[in-house]
C-alpha positions in Angstrom: 0.3 0.1 -0.2 2.9 2.3 0.8 4.5 1.9 -2.5 1.4 2.5 -4.5 1.0 5.8 -2.6 4.4 6.3 -3.6 4.8 4.8 -7.0 1.9 3.5 -8.5 3.6 2.3 -11.5 6.4 0.6 -9.4 3.8 -1.2 -7.6 1.9 -2.6 -10.9 5.2 -3.5 -12.2 6.1 -5.6 -9.1 2.3 -6.8 -8.7 2.4 -8.3 -12.4 6.0 -10.0 -11.4 4.2 -11.6 -8.3 1.0 -12.0 -9.4 1.6 -15.6 -10.4 3.7 -16.5 -7.6 0.7 -16.4 -5.6 -1.6 -18.2 -8.0 0.9 -21.0 -8.3 1.4 -21.3 -4.2 -2.9 -21.1 -4.1 -2.8 -23.8 -6.7 -0.7 -25.7 -4.7 -3.0 -25.8 -1.6 -6.0 -26.8 -3.9 -4.0 -29.4 -5.1 -3.4 -30.8 -1.8 -7.1 -30.8 -0.6 -9.2 -33.9 -2.0 -6.8 -36.7 -1.8 -6.1 -35.7 1.9 -9.4 -35.2 2.8 -11.0 -38.5 1.1 -7.4 -40.3 2.9 -7.7 -38.8 6.4 -11.7 -39.7 6.3 -11.1 -43.0 5.1 -8.6 -44.2 7.6 -10.3 -42.6 10.1 -13.6 -44.5 9.8 -12.2 -47.8 8.5 -9.5 -47.8 10.4 -11.8 -47.7 13.8 -12.7 -51.4 12.7 -16.1 -52.5 13.9 -17.6 -49.0 15.2 -19.0 -51.1 18.3 -15.3 -50.7 19.6 -15.7 -47.4 20.4 -18.2 -48.1 23.3 -21.0 -46.2 24.6 -19.0 -43.2 25.6 -18.3 -42.5 21.7 -21.6 -43.0 20.7 -22.3 -40.2 23.2 -19.5 -38.0 22.4 -20.2 -38.1 18.3 -23.8 -36.6 18.8 -22.7 -34.0 21.1 -19.7 -33.0 18.8 -22.3 -32.7 15.9 -24.6 -30.4 17.9 -22.2 -28.1 19.0 -20.7 -27.7 15.6 -24.0 -26.9 14.0 -24.8 -24.6 17.0 -21.6 -22.8 16.5 -21.6 -22.4 12.8 -25.6 -21.1 12.5 -24.6 -18.6 15.8 -21.7 -17.5 13.4 -24.1 -17.2 10.8 -26.5 -15.1 12.8 -23.9 -12.6 14.3 -21.5 -11.9 12.2 -23.5 -10.2 9.4 -24.3 -7.8 11.9 -20.8 -6.5 12.2 -20.0 -6.6 8.7 -22.5 -4.7 7.9 -20.5 -1.6 9.4 -17.5 -2.5 6.8 -18.1 -0.6 3.9 -16.0 -1.1 0.8 -16.2 1.5 -2.3 -17.2 0.1 -5.7 -14.3 0.7 -7.2 -12.1 -0.4 -4.4 -13.9 -4.1 -4.9 -13.6 -4.0 -8.6 -10.1 -3.5 -7.7 -9.6 -6.3 -5.8 -11.3 -8.5 -8.0 -9.3 -7.4 -10.8 -6.1 -8.8 -8.8 -7.3 -12.4 -8.4 -9.2 -14.6 -10.9 -13.3 -14.4 -10.4 -15.7 -16.5 -11.8 -17.3 -14.6 -14.6 -20.9 -15.9 -14.2 -22.4 -16.4 -10.5 -23.4 -20.1 -9.8 -27.1 -20.7 -10.0 -28.4 -21.8 -6.4 -29.9 -25.3 -6.8 -33.3 -25.9 -4.9 -33.5 -27.9 -1.7 -34.7 -31.0 -3.1 -31.5 -30.9 -5.7 -29.2 -30.4 -2.6 -30.4 -33.3 -1.1 -30.3 -35.4 -4.3 -26.6 -33.9 -4.5 -25.4 -35.0 -1.4 -25.3 -38.8 -3.0 -22.9 -38.5 -6.0 -24.0 -40.3 -9.5 -20.1 -39.9 -10.1 -17.8 -39.9 -7.1 -14.9 -39.1 -9.5 -17.0 -36.6 -11.2 -17.3 -35.0 -7.4 -13.7 -34.9 -6.8 -12.6 -33.2 -10.2 -15.8 -30.6 -9.7 -14.4 -30.2 -5.7 -17.7 -31.1 -4.6 -16.7 -31.6 -1.0 -20.0 -33.1 0.5 -20.7 -35.8 -2.0 -17.1 -37.1 -1.9 -17.4 -37.1 2.1 -20.6 -39.0 1.9 -18.9 -41.3 -0.9 -15.9 -41.9 1.3 -17.8 -42.6 4.4 -19.9 -45.2 2.8 -16.8 -46.7 1.5 -15.3 -46.9 4.6 -18.1 -48.7 6.5 -18.1 -51.0 3.8 -14.8 -51.8 4.3 -15.0 -52.6 7.9 -17.5 -55.6 6.6 -14.8 -57.3 4.6 -12.1 -59.5 5.7 -9.1 -58.5 8.0 -6.4 -59.2 5.4 -8.4 -57.2 2.9 -9.6 -54.2 5.3 -5.9 -53.7 6.2 -4.5 -53.7 3.2 -6.7 -50.9 1.9 -6.4 -49.1 5.4 -2.6 -49.2 5.2 -2.9 -48.0 1.1 -4.9 -44.7 2.3 -2.8 -44.1 5.2 0.0 -44.1 3.3 -1.4 -41.7 0.8 -2.6 -39.6 4.0 1.0 -39.4 5.2 2.5 -38.7 1.8 0.0 -35.6 1.4 0.7 -34.5 4.7 4.8 -34.2 3.4 3.3 -32.2 0.5 1.3 -30.1 2.6 4.4 -29.8 4.8 6.3 -28.1 1.4 3.5 -25.8 0.4 3.6 -24.8 4.0 7.2 -23.8 3.7 7.1 -21.6 1.2 3.9 -20.2 2.0 5.3 -16.5 3.0 6.7 -16.4 -0.4 2.9 -17.2 -1.7 1.1 -15.6 1.1 3.4 -12.1 0.3 2.6 -12.5 -3.1 -1.2 -12.4 -2.9 -1.2 -9.7 -0.4 1.0 -7.5 -2.1 -1.3 -7.5 -5.3 -4.5 -6.7 -3.1 -3.1 -4.1 -1.4 -1.2 -2.1 -3.9 -4.6 -2.5 -5.9 -7.1 -1.6 -3.0 -4.9 1.0 -1.3 -5.5 2.0 2.3 -8.8 0.7 2.5 -7.5 -2.9 2.7 -6.1 -2.3 6.2 -9.3 -1.3 7.7 -11.2 -4.4 5.9 -8.5 -6.7 7.2 -8.8 -5.4 10.7 -12.3 -5.5 10.7 -12.4 -9.1 9.8 -9.7 -10.3 12.3 -11.8 -8.8 15.0 -15.0 -10.0 14.2 -13.7 -13.6 13.9 -12.0 -13.2 17.3 -15.0 -11.7 18.9 -17.5 -14.5 17.2 -15.1 -17.3 18.7 -14.7 -15.6 22.1 -18.5 -14.9 22.2 -19.5 -18.6 21.6 -16.8 -19.8 24.0 -18.3 -18.0 26.8 -21.8 -19.5 26.1 -20.1 -23.0 26.6 -20.4 -22.1 30.2 -23.8 -22.3 30.8 -24.2 -25.2 28.3 -21.7 -26.9 30.4 -23.0 -26.0 33.9 -26.4 -26.9 33.1 -26.0 -30.2 31.1 -22.9 -31.4 32.9 -24.0 -30.1 36.4 -20.7 -29.0 37.3 -20.0 -25.8 39.7 -19.6 -22.7 37.8 -16.7 -21.6 39.9 -14.9 -25.3 39.4 -15.7 -25.5 35.9 -14.3 -22.0 35.3 -11.1 -22.6 37.4 -10.2 -25.8 35.9 -10.6 -24.7 32.4 -8.2 -21.7 33.2 -4.7 -23.6 32.6 -5.9 -24.9 29.6 -7.2 -21.9 28.0 -3.9 -20.2 29.1 -1.6 -23.3 27.0 -4.6 -22.8 24.0 -3.9 -19.1 24.1 -0.7 -19.0 23.7 0.5 -22.2 22.3 -2.4 -22.5 19.9 -2.6 -25.8 20.2 -5.2 -28.1 21.5 -2.8 -31.4 21.7 -0.3 -28.9 24.2 -3.3 -28.3 26.5 -4.5 -32.0 26.7 -2.3 -32.7 29.8 -4.0 -29.5 31.6 -7.5 -30.6 30.6 -6.7 -34.4 32.1 -5.1 -33.0 35.2 -7.8 -30.3 36.1 -10.8 -32.7 35.4 -9.5 -35.4 37.0 -8.6 -33.7 40.0 -10.6 -30.6 40.3 -13.7 -31.8 38.3 -13.4 -35.4 39.6 -14.3 -36.5 36.0 -13.9 -40.5 35.9 -11.1 -42.3 34.1 -12.8 -42.9 30.6 -13.7 -39.5 30.0 -10.1 -38.6 30.6 -8.4 -41.4 29.5 -10.9 -41.8 26.0 -12.9 -38.6 25.7 -10.5 -35.8 26.3 -8.1 -37.3 23.8 -10.6 -38.5 21.6 -12.0 -34.8 21.3 -8.7 -33.4 20.4 -8.2 -35.6 17.8 -11.3 -34.8 16.0 -13.3 -32.0 17.6 -12.6 -28.7 16.2 -15.4 -26.7 17.0 -13.8 -23.3 15.2 -14.2 -24.7 12.1 -18.1 -23.6 11.1 -17.4 -20.6 12.8 -14.2 -19.5 10.9 -15.8 -20.5 7.5 -18.7 -18.3 7.8 -17.1 -15.5 8.8 -14.2 -15.8 6.2 -16.9 -16.7 3.2 -18.9 -13.3 4.5 -15.8 -11.3 4.7 -14.3 -12.3 1.1 -18.1 -11.6 -0.4 -17.7 -8.2 1.1 -14.0 -7.7 -0.1 -14.7 -8.7 -3.5 -18.1 -7.3 -4.0 -19.5 -11.0 -4.7 -22.9 -11.4 -2.7 -23.1 -14.8 -0.6 -26.7 -16.0 0.0 -28.2 -17.2 3.2 -28.8 -20.5 1.7 -25.1 -21.0 0.7 -23.9 -20.2 4.0 -26.2 -22.6 5.9 -25.1 -25.3 3.3 -21.2 -24.1 4.2 -22.2 -24.4 7.8 -23.2 -28.6 7.2 -20.2 -28.7 5.0 -17.9 -27.6 7.4 -19.6 -29.8 10.1 -18.8 -32.6 8.3 -15.1 -32.0 7.1 -14.4 -30.9 10.5 -13.5 -34.3 11.7 -11.2 -34.6 9.2 -9.1 -31.4 9.8 -5.4 -32.5 10.0 -3.3 -31.0 13.1 -1.4 -28.3 11.3 -1.5 -24.5 11.3 -4.5 -23.0 9.5 -5.4 -26.3 8.1 -9.3 -25.7 7.9 -8.4 -22.8 5.7 -6.4 -25.1 3.4 -9.8 -27.3 3.0 -11.7 -24.2 2.4 -10.5 -23.5 -0.7 -12.8 -25.4 -3.1 -15.7 -24.9 -0.6 -15.1 -20.9 -1.4 -14.7 -21.5 -5.3 -18.1 -23.5 -5.3 -19.6 -20.5 -3.7 -18.5 -18.2 -6.4 -15.7 -16.5 -4.7 -11.8 -16.2 -5.5 -9.6 -19.0 -4.3 -7.0 -16.8 -3.8 -9.0 -15.1 -1.2 -7.8 -18.2 1.3 -4.6 -17.1 1.0 -5.5 -13.7 2.6 -7.3 -15.5 5.6 -4.3 -17.8 6.0 -2.1 -14.8 6.4 -4.3 -13.0 9.0 -4.7 -15.9 11.0 -2.5 -15.5 13.4 -4.7 -13.6 16.2 -8.0 -15.7 15.1 -6.1 -19.0 15.8 -5.5 -18.1 19.3 -9.2 -17.5 19.9 -10.1 -20.8 17.6 -7.7 -22.8 19.6 -9.8 -21.3 23.0 -12.9 -22.2 21.6 -12.0 -25.9 20.8 -10.2 -26.3 24.1 -13.4 -25.0 26.3 -15.8 -27.3 23.5 -13.2 -30.3 24.8 -14.1 -29.7 28.3 -17.5 -28.9 27.9 -18.0 -32.2 26.2 -15.8 -33.9 29.0 -18.3 -32.2 31.8 -21.6 -33.7 29.9 -20.5 -37.1 29.0 -18.8 -37.1 33.0 -22.7 -36.7 34.1 -24.0 -39.7 32.2 -21.1 -42.2 32.8 -21.9 -42.4 36.4 -24.2 -44.6 36.7 -26.6 -45.0 39.8 -25.5 -46.1 42.6 -25.4 -45.9 46.5 -22.5 -43.9 46.9 -24.1 -40.8 47.8 -25.6 -42.9 50.9 -22.1 -44.2 51.7 -20.7 -40.9 51.5 -23.2 -39.8 54.1 -22.1 -42.5 56.4 -18.3 -41.6 55.7 -18.5 -37.8 56.2 -19.9 -37.7 59.9 -17.8 -40.7 61.0 -14.7 -38.8 59.9 -16.0 -35.6 61.4 -16.5 -37.4 65.0 -13.2 -38.9 64.9 -11.9 -35.4 64.7 -13.6 -34.4 68.2 -12.1 -34.4 71.5 
């Protein structure tokens, strides 16, 4: 932006040189998405073997994950447009932003509800992959993975090993893409900043603040959910959460916060062994509460930035897709944004916009991890209540306490 203000010709010349670099990098990101998602979902489901092995605790955990993911997505859909109403990007500025990226020349026609439902089962899974239609591809992959669990062990294990090798190889490729991310993101940001001018800074700051506040607001809403459904003390729950939340904010890693969650859940909240030994690690592995919220806010922001309207029906579909795909998000920085790329294109937005979101993700990612960790502990609190089968323990405790008190009396 400074270079454009000082010498528009120099900024335009340098932008012409950098533009292909940004396009190459975003193409590399898009290249990894389909094989990575398919391989991760397949190994996650087929690798579990018989679904009954997850037990009652896993069967109870997954519906809670789904409910919280859907509620978080529709919460973001309800509140974030209120913030973006205050973001005014002049028409000429939006036109210059569109000029910096490859935007579809025609707006995709919105399918009817009946068409959306029928399209979830793909006629041709290969075509769905080529078109980047993630939701039908996820449905096919889930069906294939469940079917594989019915095969004999030798045939099943061979397929699982093959898909696991693909997933591991694609994560290596993603690592390479991340190594050159600074160059790719710099190229994308430079071209956008040079063409939009100073208005780009205000728009990006608005996005960062909005996403962070949406994440923080929903994190606060999780407290009454845990207190009411989990029947835990508000003070005890907040105190037990604080160490894990501190680790989450500073490390931006749910995995790094897991030891604190287990320790505080066991010692302060009295969680049962199945909850601390299975539910919390399971949640850290697959439960990414932030994904629907981040996708909704990001799509609305990019629509504003490029002057391309995104309808409520499109955003509602985005929430469903984000909920399903969140279970296959790998543990790499900004990983959910990598998987957003084909969905953004399907909304009629430029794929290059994902590079902008990744570049701005440092501060929001702190609040994303905060929401994830709070969601993990909330789920554990709710499941801990149902893990405690009715027993005469309260009566036994009532007998023990007076006897100890009597023993202390002179």
